C-alpha positions, 0 to 999 in steps of 0.5 A: 618467489624467485629466491625460493625458486634458486634455493629449490634449483640448488638443492635440485642440481647437488641431489642431480650431482650426486646420483647422474651417474645412476640411471634412473630405475629403482635405486637412483634416489637411494643412490643419491641419499647415500651419496648426499648425506655422506657429502652433508656431513663432510662439508659439516665437519670441514672434511671430516664427517661429525660423530653427531646426528645423523653421521653417528651411522653410516649415511647408507642406514640413515637413509634406510631409516628415513626410507629411501633405501631399503638396505640391501646396498651400501656406499659407505658401509664399515668404511664411514666415516670418510673423509673428503679427499682434496680433489682438484676443481675446475678452478673458477670458485665463484664466491658470488654463487647462491649459497646451499644454506641461504634459504631455509625459509621453505621446504617444496609443497607438500613435503612435510606430509610424505612419509621420508620426511616424517621418518627424517623428523623422528630421527631427528627428534630421537636423536635431539637434534631440534633443528636440522641444517637446512642443506640436509633437511631440504635435500631429503625433502627434495629427493622425496618429492621427486622420487616418482619423477627420478624412478619413472625415467626407466631403464637406459635413461641414467638421467633421471635426476638432471631431467628433474633438475632441469624441469625445476631450472624451466619453472625457475625460468618460466617465473622469472620471464613471465612477464617479459614483453620481449621474450618470444615462445614456441608455445602459446605463453611461458606459463604453458608447462606443459607445452614447455616440457614437450619442446624441451625434454621431448623435441630437444628445441629452444625454449625461445624461440619466437618464429619457430626455425629452432634457433633462439635470439638474444643473450638472456641467462637461462632463457636464451642462453641455456634450456636448449638455446645458443649454447646448443645451436648459432644464435639467431638475429631476427626472431621474428622472421623464420627465413633468417637463422644461422646456416641459411643460403637463399635470401628470402624474398624482400630482403635487401643486403642490409639484412643479415639473413644468415646470423654470420655477421656479415651484410651491407654493400660494398661502396666501390662495386655496390655488391653485397658483402656476403656475394663478395666474401661468401659465395661460390667456392668460399660458400660456408658450411656448417657443423651439425652433432647428432649424439647421446650425453658424450657429444652434448658434453655431460660434465658436472664440476668435481667441486659440487661433490667434493667437501674440502673444495665445495662451491656452486659456481655456475650452478643455475647455468649447469641446471638448465643445460641439463648438466651438459656443455656443448658450448665446450664440447668436440663438435660444436664448442665455440668458447674460449678455454678459460670459459670452459671446465678445466683442462690442460688442453687448449679449445679447438673443436670442429666447429672452431676449426672449420670457422676459423677456415671461413668466417662466413660459416659463423654461429652455423652449428647444431648440437643435438646431443641428448643424455641417453640417446640410442640410435633409435633415439636420432631416427625417431627424434634427434634428426627429424627435429634438426630442421635443416631446409635442404633447399635453402640451407647451407650444406654441413659436415655432420657427426653421427655419434651415439657412442654407448648407450646401445650396450649401456645400462643398469640391467644385468647380462646382455638382454638389455642391449640394442641387437646388431638387427634392431641397430641396423633398422635404426641407422637405415632409418637414421640415413634416411631422415638425414637424406631429407634433411640435410642439403645436397653436398653434405657429409656425414661422419660416423662414430663407432662405439666406444672402447669401453673396457678402458672405462674401469681398467681406467677408473677402478683404483682411483679415488672419487671426489666423495672420498669412495674407490670408483669400484665401491661406487660401481659396485654399489650403483649395480647392487641397486640397479643404477649403474650407468653402464653395468656391462662395462662398469664393473669388477666382471672380466668376462661382462666387460669383454662381453659387452665390448663385443657386442659394441664391436659388432654393433660398429661392424653394423655401420661398415656394412651398411656404409659398403652397401648403401654409400651411394644411395644418398645426397650425402657422403658417409664416413665411419671415423677411426679412432682408437680411444685407448691410443687416445687416452695414452696420448692423454697420459704421456703429456699430461699424467693421471689417466683419471683426467681423461674421463669425468671424475663425477660419473666416471663414465663420460669423457672429459673436457681434456679428451673432448679437445684431444678427440677433436684433434684426432677426428680432424687429422683423420678427415684430413688424411681419409677425406681431404676434401670434406675439409673446406679451403680457407677463405681468401677474404676472412682477413677482410671479414674481420677488419669490416665485422670484428667479432661478427656478433659474437655468440 
């Protein structure tokens, strides 16, 4: 039933949120259990955990008792009980959001037979708790039933929980829309989960794409707006023709001016001249240029609303949408964001993405954006999967301003030391392959802006003495995640000064590889390439100067990713860098913008 699917999805999101900062190796499930049992205890006591079962002991000890931890590492330890802080939220509490205890009718299939669930019930029986609260029971069941999938993601993929959660969301969408005759899909049918999973999680392409042009049509929550749909790529306006999609330059044979061939909302002919509006407004020097982002979770804008983990302000607003987008918010990102400020995570900085700045200069490029950011991606991911699946047609599509932004995962993983980091030689080979793939894919006249690896030492410097939404210090959180082998970046999120310095040294060495390649090969491609000059420490200093506490510059739940505010400050830094160093990359203002707005309004929206 749909209600049951919704309940499972809610539990999945909560569990994913609690351990999304954990790399899915041996300890992601344990980290999730400790954090989640603590949160549920805080919820049960209206901020302060009760002294009744199971919170009469630390959540770490309870998770060991029910076989989800081995007792080696502790998050709460002797500090338990820990009260919930009154933590700032996204400010969009939605009282109509599904409640986490509103469906107590079913556990995940087969959960009652698992060792962990038997241990859970035995613990409850010993304590005389005959009716454990639904959220507690069902979350333990979800962790237990998904354990193999969570751990299977392996080193370097610290989004195992969000992947598991997104797959639950996919199943929910299948249940909801399997009978919808108006939905067209790249797989033979919506119920072919093997094909669906390959499309979404291997190729990172839209689930709903009837014509195979990699753009989803329509505005159906979950199915077309999320699940790699219109949040990630401009909305298709005809899902039956592969020759009609955002960014299309060539008008296919048989299509007249009344067909919006590039989905920018401009069609028809001028009654006085008989010329098409597309030709009048969007040709020659006014021809549009799209925006593409190729990168990792920082490009995709990984964001977990802090109210998901904060008992004092607990809310599940936007929980379904968050699940189906793998906890990413590309629609609000620095590169391809198109939403208004009040439609994005709370931020003192107004939206002003690169796409929005480009569109403001030329309305003809409406909807021409693609965010190919993937949680956990390295430069090897870009070369092997992300760029080949851009599907930009070098002959028939418009040129683009592309951003190649893989800023951390080549040095970030959950393993001690430097041995699992990408070497300069490996990095060079993958970047060269990426650039060759871009040369095969991008239309002539495109530009590629490269972002070097981040100055990651700023993460620990900023967060180590701050308080997490759960109430623990970030130092304790980072230490616990390292202990269980689940730290998203063991080299930067650590109290070890030497390791942080060595990790930064490797990151700087990898960034130098970009400079060497650009110097040697810049004239070898059909596109121009430039490495952006981004001073992350200066950017953080700018945030502190304007808005105070530096904690707001980093995502509070994982203590790792740039926040909504930093995304938009970063967009401004990038734009000013291009204005100063590559001014010819920025398209001129289209003098026809006012006419386009007068004739076509919002151009069909998004």
